[in-house]
TIBARO-470122 format. One line per field, with one value per residue (C-alpha): residue number from 1; x negated, z, y negated. Coordinates in steps of 0.001 Angstrom, whole numbers. Example, Ala and Ser with C-alpha at 12.3 -4.5 7.8 and 13.67 -1.06 7.14 Angstrom:
i = c(1  2)
c1 = c(-12300  -13670)
c3 = c(7800  7140)
c2 = c(4500  1060)
***
This chain:
i = c(1  2  3  4  5  6  7  8  9  10  11  12  13  14  15  16  17  18  19  20  21  22  23  24  25  26  27  28  29  30  31  32  33  34  35  36  37  38  39  40  41  42  43  44  45  46  47  48  49  50  51  52  53  54  55  56  57  58  59  60  61  62  63  64  65  66  67  68  69  70  71  72  73  74  75  76  77  78  79  80  81  82  83  84  85  86  87  88  89  90  91  92  93  94  95  96  97  98  99  100  101  102  103  104  105  106  107  108  109  110  111  112  113  114  115  116  117  118  119  120  121  122  123  124  125  126  127  128  129  130  131  132  133  134  135  136  137  138  139  140  141  142  143  144  145  146  147  148  149  150  151  152  153  154  155  156  157  158  159  160  161  162  163  164  165  166  167  168  169  170  171  172  173  174  175  176  177  178  179  180  181  182  183  184  185  186  187  188  189  190  191  192  193  194  195  196  197  198  199  200  201  202  203  204  205  206  207  208  209  210  211  212  213  214  215  216  217  218  219  220  221  222  223  224  225  226  227  228  229  230  231  232  233  234  235  236  237  238  239  240  241  242  243  244  245  246  247  248  249  250  251  252  253  254  255  256  257  258  259  260  261  262  263  264  265  266)
c1 = c(22635  22069  19866  20233  18756  16218  17803  16077  15837  16462  13023  14588  11611  9020  8586  6088  2753  3186  1061  2122  34  -133  -1821  -5085  -6313  -6155  -4809  -2753  -2617  661  -167  -3432  -2548  -1397  -5198  -8182  -10588  -14617  -15173  -14706  -10365  -10967  -12189  -9450  -6717  -7501  -7411  -3469  -2457  -3468  -3394  -3977  -3757  -6805  -5942  -8926  -10197  -7505  -9519  -12538  -15194  -16317  -20072  -20168  -22275  -18433  -16378  -19259  -18907  -15671  -14847  -17728  -15373  -12201  -11295  -10865  -7477  -7622  -6593  -7315  -5351  -7166  -5137  -6755  -8149  -6291  -8650  -7565  -3341  -3017  -6007  -7010  -2919  -4127  -5846  -9182  -10140  -12539  -15787  -13560  -12084  -15389  -17077  -13850  -13808  -17632  -17301  -14121  -15359  -17491  -14381  -14745  -11671  -10754  -9534  -6149  -4201  -5148  -2409  -1753  634  1816  2629  6415  5599  4493  7031  6224  4678  4131  990  -745  -36  328  -2951  -4361  -2747  -4650  -7993  -7712  -5991  -9407  -11515  -9774  -8214  -5932  -3119  -1424  1187  2273  4256  6198  7706  9197  12890  11547  9814  12349  14535  14182  11946  9019  9786  9302  5962  4742  5966  4182  1366  1546  1976  3936  6487  6661  9321  9868  11732  12978  13678  13790  17045  18667  16127  13237  13884  13756  10754  10404  7847  5871  7527  4521  3748  6066  4689  7023  6077  7868  6771  8993  12618  14898  11449  8765  5690  7264  10101  10084  12708  15660  15679  19012  16848  13726  16205  17275  13533  12774  15690  14131  10642  11543  14133  12548  12111  10218  8711  7224  3632  3541  4712  3389  5046  2873  3903  3096  4910  1486  2372  3200  1630  4973  4104  1754  4845  7190  4381  4246  8530  8010  5110  7633  11277  8884  6672  9395  10218  13582  14450  14393  15451  13171  11363  10184  7432  6226)
c3 = c(-33205  -30770  -28027  -24443  -23143  -20296  -17055  -15675  -11934  -10417  -7159  -4715  -3625  -1746  2096  2278  3757  7814  10177  13405  16423  18816  18999  20309  21513  25278  27215  29875  32890  32561  29339  30290  30070  26503  24794  25148  27953  26746  23945  24005  24254  20692  19785  22177  20708  17193  17983  18704  16650  12758  12733  14801  14434  15598  17318  18832  15424  15274  18487  17535  14906  15249  13992  10847  12659  15347  12525  10995  15116  14973  11475  12636  15886  13832  11249  8091  7856  10353  9139  10802  10589  10918  11690  10023  11696  13700  12652  8838  9610  12868  12821  9014  8092  5025  3775  2324  3646  1334  4051  6617  4751  3149  6203  7533  4386  4674  8112  7333  4803  7065  7783  3790  3060  7024  6140  5942  5578  6583  8593  8479  11015  10601  13325  13727  12864  9453  6629  3414  1096  -2551  -3371  -158  89  -2919  -3697  -270  -1432  -5096  -3648  -871  -3649  -5943  -3267  -1806  -3589  -505  1130  2487  5359  6048  9126  8151  11306  9915  8232  4990  4293  3989  894  -2228  -4051  -1685  -1729  -5025  -5323  -2290  -4283  -7536  -5213  -3643  -513  1918  4231  7525  9350  13095  15793  17587  14419  14535  11394  10805  7551  9278  10385  6970  4626  1770  -938  -2207  -1656  -2336  1378  4353  7909  10838  13538  16710  19865  22160  22991  24976  26208  23923  24436  28144  27082  26114  23052  24362  22738  21146  18848  18211  16457  14320  13694  12604  10359  8245  8554  7002  4218  642  -1069  -5041  -3997  -1101  -650  3327  6111  8811  12716  15191  18272  20083  23655  25297  28355  30200  28466  26998  23610  23649  24941  22408  19399  21377  21197  17473  16093  18368  15825  13029  12541  11206  8616  10385  13479  16141  19646  22381  24941  28238  28312  29826)
c2 = c(51405  48470  48982  48640  45170  45539  44614  41463  41289  38100  37841  35606  32477  33370  31806  29135  30177  29308  27340  26935  25504  22111  19021  19849  23079  22608  26075  24904  27628  28335  29480  30842  34769  34314  33802  36512  36022  34549  31826  28287  26791  26506  29975  31662  29334  30083  34247  33013  30215  29406  25961  22870  19140  17115  13938  12465  11244  8901  7310  8210  9155  13001  13903  15838  18403  18771  19340  21950  23309  23605  25215  27864  28834  29731  32689  32441  31894  29125  25766  21816  19052  15937  12851  9762  6680  4360  1775  2293  3141  697  -2227  -2550  -1825  371  -3201  -3035  -15  1938  1309  2925  6201  6724  7938  9599  11934  12661  13487  16139  17691  19961  21420  23525  25445  25468  21999  21918  18762  15044  13060  9792  8119  4342  1744  1560  -2132  -1093  -2181  -606  -3186  -1234  -2972  -2268  1220  2534  301  2851  5734  6099  4605  7750  10210  8927  10550  12927  15702  17775  17788  14623  14306  10823  9604  6696  4797  1812  1976  589  3572  6180  4676  7311  4314  5271  9419  9172  7023  9671  12569  11428  11057  14239  13246  15315  12626  14131  15140  14296  14645  12469  10800  6670  7289  10261  10415  10416  14332  15266  16557  13870  13370  16112  19388  21430  20753  19753  18910  19135  16840  17678  15324  16820  15697  13683  12424  12254  14262  15049  17323  21071  22337  24388  27976  26850  24059  26398  28470  26044  24377  28678  28659  25660  27078  30820  29390  30185  27785  27998  24191  24970  26446  26030  24964  23139  23318  20549  20886  17429  17625  18411  16225  18612  21619  22816  22359  25453  27731  26193  26947  30834  30582  29773  32555  35053  33655  33201  36519  39358  37030  35789  33793  36960  36391  34986  37054  35481  33234  30462)
***
């Protein structure tokens, strides 16, 4: 007699953890009623969103004590993305950066487990040179083993060979909007993390995203993928405060695990 074989239940791949927030934690006047009262702006922000991108680190160094203060101000589940200094990306252009990397990493490590990832944004004029770029990434990876996202903007960075090199070093290529070329709108490199930077469209930094675009983004964020552990969605259209309203809308769209209908938001 042949015994019955146990049935195999196919489980769908999980939906990645979502990190949704804005570039910076300012609270626009139009959105103030959506935040609790009392505490610093960061404390209030972190009771609504679970992630933020620190952009000020691009322009100037922050004391280790400042990073510790920020980490202490947010819940245990909250995560910071920290933008790497322009002295590395725009001035040194990834060359001979060891003296610049060491103090920066010593500062951001004060965030502890709340350091979600590092973000490296490259200037539009910086073409991909394997000898320079890969040496820099290898040096960075020797000193820092956490999640890392790179936002290149020169067309030479968007070939498959570059994506393979990033993937080998566990570096995610940012999906940016507006995209300079179609490939720049798509995540690439390491798939364990995806990082979306939404700068506003059609006018960067100033325009809000319409509901139709937010629904499209939400469907991507909620798409199951066994290769991807987390997806970041950071709104950088901060000039007129639209980033916060768009991030609120994205929270509402993704909260139930499937794109929802938007309620009235500022």
